[in-house]
C-alpha positions as CSV (number, residue, x, y, z in Angstrom):
1,X,0.0,0.0,0.0
2,X,1.7,3.1,-1.2
3,X,5.5,3.1,-0.6
4,X,5.1,0.4,1.9
5,X,3.8,-2.4,-0.4
6,X,5.8,-5.5,-0.4
7,X,6.2,-7.7,-3.5
8,X,5.2,-11.3,-3.3
9,X,7.4,-13.8,-5.0
10,X,5.5,-16.7,-6.6
11,X,6.5,-20.1,-5.4
12,X,6.4,-23.1,-7.7
13,X,6.5,-26.6,-6.7
14,X,6.6,-29.8,-8.8
15,X,5.4,-32.9,-7.2
16,X,5.6,-36.4,-8.8
17,X,3.3,-39.0,-7.4
18,X,3.6,-42.7,-8.0
19,X,0.2,-44.1,-9.0
20,X,0.7,-47.1,-6.9
21,X,1.4,-45.0,-3.7
22,X,-1.1,-42.2,-4.4
23,X,-3.6,-43.4,-2.0
24,X,-0.9,-43.8,0.7
25,X,0.5,-40.3,0.2
26,X,-2.7,-38.3,-0.3
27,X,-3.0,-37.5,3.4
28,X,0.7,-36.4,3.5
29,X,0.2,-34.0,0.6
30,X,-2.8,-32.4,2.1
31,X,-0.8,-31.7,5.3
32,X,2.0,-30.2,3.3
33,X,-0.3,-27.9,1.4
34,X,-1.8,-26.7,4.7
35,X,1.7,-25.8,6.0
36,X,2.5,-23.9,2.8
37,X,-0.7,-21.8,3.0
38,X,0.1,-20.8,6.7
39,X,3.6,-19.9,5.7
40,X,2.4,-17.6,2.9
41,X,0.0,-15.8,5.2
42,X,2.7,-15.2,7.7
43,X,5.0,-13.7,5.1
44,X,2.3,-11.5,3.4
45,X,0.4,-10.3,6.5
46,X,3.0,-7.5,7.7
47,X,2.9,-6.0,4.2
48,X,-0.9,-5.6,4.4
49,X,-0.7,-3.4,7.5
50,X,0.2,0.3,7.3
51,X,2.8,1.9,9.5
52,X,0.0,3.8,11.2
53,X,-1.8,0.6,12.0
54,X,1.3,-0.9,13.5
55,X,2.2,2.2,15.5
56,X,-1.3,2.5,16.9
57,X,-1.1,-0.9,18.5
58,X,2.4,-0.4,20.0
59,X,2.3,0.4,23.8
60,X,5.6,1.3,25.4
61,X,6.2,-0.7,28.6
62,X,6.5,2.3,30.8
63,X,3.4,4.2,29.5
64,X,0.9,2.2,31.6
65,X,2.7,2.8,34.9
66,X,3.9,6.4,34.5
67,X,1.8,9.3,35.8
68,X,2.5,13.0,35.8
69,X,1.1,15.4,38.4
70,X,0.9,19.1,37.7
71,X,-0.3,22.0,39.8
72,X,-2.1,24.8,38.1
73,X,-0.9,28.4,38.7
74,X,-3.9,29.8,36.9
75,X,-4.9,32.9,38.9
76,X,-8.5,31.7,38.9
77,X,-7.9,28.1,40.0
78,X,-4.6,27.1,41.5
79,X,-2.5,27.2,44.6
80,X,-0.7,30.4,43.5
81,X,-3.8,32.6,43.7
82,X,-2.8,33.9,47.2
83,X,0.4,35.6,47.8
84,X,2.0,34.0,50.9
85,X,5.5,35.3,51.6
86,X,7.3,34.7,54.9
87,X,10.3,36.3,56.6
88,X,11.9,34.1,59.3
89,X,14.0,36.3,61.5
90,X,16.4,35.2,64.2
91,X,19.9,35.9,65.5
92,X,21.3,33.8,62.6
93,X,19.8,36.0,60.0
94,X,16.7,36.3,57.7
95,X,15.2,33.5,55.5
96,X,12.7,34.7,52.9
97,X,10.4,32.1,51.3
98,X,7.0,31.7,49.7
99,X,5.4,33.4,46.7
100,X,5.4,36.9,45.3
101,X,3.7,38.1,42.1
102,X,6.6,40.1,40.5
103,X,10.4,40.3,40.5
104,X,10.1,43.8,41.8
105,X,8.3,42.5,44.9
106,X,11.0,39.9,45.4
107,X,13.8,42.5,45.1
108,X,12.1,44.8,47.6
109,X,11.9,42.1,50.3
110,X,15.5,40.9,49.7
111,X,16.8,44.5,49.8
112,X,15.0,45.2,53.1
113,X,16.4,42.0,54.6
114,X,19.9,42.8,53.5
115,X,19.7,46.3,54.9
116,X,18.5,44.9,58.2
117,X,21.1,42.1,58.8
118,X,23.7,42.4,56.0
119,X,23.8,40.4,52.7
120,X,25.7,37.5,54.1
121,X,22.9,36.7,56.6
122,X,20.0,36.7,54.1
123,X,18.8,33.5,52.4
124,X,16.4,34.1,49.5
125,X,14.0,31.3,48.8
126,X,11.2,33.4,47.3
127,X,9.5,32.3,44.1
128,X,7.7,34.5,41.5
129,X,4.3,32.7,41.0
130,X,3.4,32.1,37.3
131,X,0.0,33.6,36.5
132,X,-0.2,35.6,39.7
133,X,-0.5,39.2,38.6
134,X,0.3,42.2,40.8
135,X,-2.7,43.9,42.5
136,X,-3.2,46.5,45.1
137,X,-3.8,43.9,47.8
138,X,-0.7,41.9,46.9
139,X,1.4,45.0,46.7
140,X,0.3,46.2,50.1
141,X,1.1,42.8,51.6
142,X,4.7,43.1,50.3
143,X,5.0,46.7,51.5
144,X,3.8,45.7,55.0
145,X,6.3,42.8,55.2
146,X,9.1,45.0,53.9
147,X,8.3,47.6,56.6
148,X,8.2,45.0,59.3
149,X,11.6,43.5,58.3
150,X,13.1,47.0,58.5
151,X,11.7,47.7,62.0
152,X,11.9,44.4,63.8
153,X,14.2,44.6,66.9
154,X,17.0,42.3,67.9
155,X,16.4,39.6,70.4
156,X,13.5,37.9,68.6
157,X,12.9,34.6,66.7
158,X,9.8,35.2,64.7
159,X,8.1,34.3,61.4
160,X,6.2,37.1,59.7
161,X,3.8,36.0,57.0
162,X,1.9,38.3,54.6
163,X,-1.1,37.6,52.4
164,X,-3.2,40.1,50.4
165,X,-4.9,41.5,53.5
166,X,-3.1,40.0,56.6
167,X,0.3,40.2,58.2
168,X,0.8,37.6,60.9
169,X,3.7,37.3,63.3
170,X,4.5,34.3,65.5
171,X,7.5,33.4,67.6
172,X,9.4,34.4,70.7
173,X,11.1,37.5,72.1
174,X,13.9,37.3,74.7
175,X,12.2,39.8,77.0
176,X,9.3,42.2,77.3
177,X,11.4,45.0,75.7
178,X,11.9,43.0,72.5
179,X,8.3,41.9,72.5
180,X,7.2,45.6,72.6
181,X,9.6,46.3,69.7
182,X,7.8,43.6,67.6
183,X,4.5,45.2,68.3
184,X,5.8,48.7,67.3
185,X,7.2,47.3,64.1
186,X,3.9,45.6,63.3
187,X,1.9,48.7,64.0
188,X,4.1,50.7,61.7
189,X,3.9,48.1,58.9
190,X,0.1,48.0,59.0
191,X,0.0,51.8,58.9
192,X,2.0,51.8,55.7
193,X,-0.4,49.4,54.0
194,X,-4.1,50.5,53.9
195,X,-6.5,47.6,54.2
196,X,-4.1,45.3,55.9
197,X,-4.8,43.6,59.3
198,X,-2.4,42.0,61.7
199,X,-2.1,39.3,64.3
200,X,0.7,39.2,66.8
201,X,1.3,36.0,68.8
202,X,4.9,36.6,69.8
203,X,5.5,35.4,73.4
204,X,8.1,36.0,76.0
205,X,9.1,32.6,77.4
206,X,9.4,32.2,81.2
207,X,12.9,32.7,82.5
208,X,14.9,29.5,83.1
209,X,15.0,28.2,86.6
210,X,17.8,29.6,88.8
211,X,20.9,27.5,89.2
212,X,22.0,26.1,92.5
213,X,24.7,28.7,92.7
214,X,22.1,31.5,92.2
215,X,19.8,30.0,94.8
216,X,22.7,29.8,97.3
217,X,23.6,33.4,96.5
218,X,20.1,34.6,97.1
219,X,19.9,32.8,100.5
220,X,23.3,34.1,101.5
221,X,22.2,37.7,100.9
222,X,19.6,37.2,103.5
223,X,21.9,35.4,105.8
224,X,24.5,38.2,105.5
225,X,21.9,40.7,106.7
226,X,21.2,38.4,109.6
227,X,24.9,38.0,110.4
228,X,25.1,41.8,110.6
229,X,22.4,41.9,113.2
230,X,24.1,39.0,115.1
231,X,27.3,41.0,115.3
232,X,25.6,43.7,117.2
233,X,24.2,41.4,119.9
234,X,25.7,39.5,122.8
235,X,25.1,35.9,121.8
236,X,26.4,34.0,124.8
237,X,27.1,34.9,128.4
238,X,30.7,34.8,129.4
239,X,32.1,31.2,129.4
240,X,28.6,29.9,128.6
241,X,27.3,27.9,125.6
242,X,23.7,28.9,126.2
243,X,22.3,31.4,123.6
244,X,21.0,34.7,125.0
245,X,17.4,35.7,124.4
246,X,18.6,38.2,121.8
247,X,20.5,35.5,119.9
248,X,17.4,33.3,120.0
249,X,15.2,36.1,118.6
250,X,17.5,36.4,115.6
251,X,17.7,32.7,115.1
252,X,13.9,32.6,114.9
253,X,14.2,34.1,111.5
254,X,16.0,31.1,110.1
255,X,13.0,28.8,109.6
256,X,11.2,31.2,107.3
257,X,14.4,31.8,105.3
258,X,14.8,28.0,104.8
259,X,11.2,27.9,103.7
260,X,11.8,30.5,101.0
261,X,14.9,28.7,99.9
262,X,14.0,25.0,100.0
263,X,17.2,23.7,98.3
264,X,19.6,25.5,100.7
265,X,21.1,24.2,103.9
266,X,22.7,26.4,106.5
267,X,26.1,25.9,108.2
268,X,26.5,27.6,111.6
269,X,30.1,28.5,112.3
270,X,31.4,29.5,115.8
271,X,34.4,31.9,116.3
272,X,36.4,33.1,119.3
273,X,39.1,35.7,120.0
274,X,42.6,34.6,120.9
275,X,42.2,34.8,124.7
276,X,42.9,31.4,126.2
277,X,44.4,28.3,124.7
278,X,44.0,27.5,121.1
279,X,42.5,24.1,121.9
280,X,40.1,25.6,124.4
281,X,39.0,28.2,121.9
282,X,38.4,25.5,119.3
283,X,36.3,23.4,121.7
284,X,34.3,26.5,122.8
285,X,33.5,27.5,119.2
286,X,32.4,24.0,118.4
287,X,30.0,24.0,121.4
288,X,28.5,27.4,120.7
289,X,27.9,26.5,117.0
290,X,26.3,23.3,118.1
291,X,24.1,25.1,120.6
292,X,22.7,27.3,117.9
293,X,21.8,24.2,115.8
294,X,20.2,22.6,118.7
295,X,18.0,25.6,119.3
296,X,16.9,25.8,115.7
297,X,15.9,22.1,115.8
298,X,13.7,22.8,118.9
299,X,11.8,25.5,116.9
300,X,11.1,23.0,114.0
301,X,14.0,23.2,111.6
302,X,14.8,19.8,109.9
303,X,18.2,18.7,111.3
304,X,19.2,17.5,107.8
305,X,19.3,21.1,106.7
306,X,21.6,22.3,109.4
307,X,25.3,21.7,110.2
308,X,27.8,23.3,112.6
309,X,31.5,23.9,112.6
310,X,33.9,25.5,115.2
311,X,36.7,27.7,113.7
312,X,38.2,28.7,117.1
313,X,40.4,31.7,116.8
314,X,41.7,30.9,113.3
315,X,39.4,33.2,111.3
316,X,39.5,36.7,112.9
317,X,37.8,39.6,111.2
318,X,39.4,42.2,113.4
319,X,42.5,42.7,115.6
320,X,42.7,40.8,118.9
321,X,44.8,43.6,120.4
322,X,41.8,45.8,121.3
323,X,38.6,45.2,123.2
324,X,36.4,46.1,120.3
325,X,38.4,43.9,118.0
326,X,38.2,40.9,120.3
327,X,34.4,41.5,120.6
328,X,34.0,41.4,116.8
329,X,36.0,38.2,116.6
330,X,33.7,36.5,119.1
331,X,30.8,35.7,116.7
332,X,28.6,33.2,115.1
333,X,28.1,33.2,111.3
334,X,25.4,31.6,109.2
335,X,26.5,30.4,105.7
336,X,24.4,29.1,102.9
337,X,25.4,25.7,101.5
């Protein structure tokens, strides 16, 4: 057919049959003729089919199992109908991602980010959406986001996302001052873009719990004030281990202090001047420190939160050559542990 016709070559066969064996060979001849007909059909059939017929019946192996998925960017029916651009702002820099409708909008956001943190800290992942035309609403959204990027303070980790009529900010601020700065930047951004609304869900996380060192320092501040009051009182009668009433009145403040600082223990340290023997002074300081602990236990303090130590005359805070100096050295100190 046309240029694709194939020429058939006639086949001629000469068969001689012995009359005596004709009956015996008739069946064999019929079988042979049948095979010849089938062979001729096989040879001639491809030439009877056009190339179009053959191609129409050829199915590539991969066609039946290959599927292609596409997303429309048609402005009337597709995921790109809404501008949704986001600026992720942190101490590490600014990442821009999402959709804008023009290269000009993209350039405006990138320039604002670079001015804010420097070109090296800006990562541009913005895409210009195919089929998404510029409009007043979309332009206002970009203007608002651009303004926010310019005015956002340090000390925040936030994501600011703009659409045609909304600018939303979420994230955290290190403190109330930074959070107030976010609110000011958002207010300014909305004022620059008529018709825009805003939401602000930036939070200030609670401060971390104080460390053990900080807890001890806070308790010691209170104990230092108490030690100052103790230094002004006579704590024991001469050569006695029994606390005076003035000393007991000041020790009565310790239970409340321990309640306010539940992780702190208190060590009570006794001191003497250098009058008398060193060994005797050591023993006396031990006894007086222990007497203070015993009194606190009687008023309800858990013994596990108290300890005592005698320093004798080894830790003076004034000279022992004067009466006033020796009086200052005879003391009891409370130390947070």
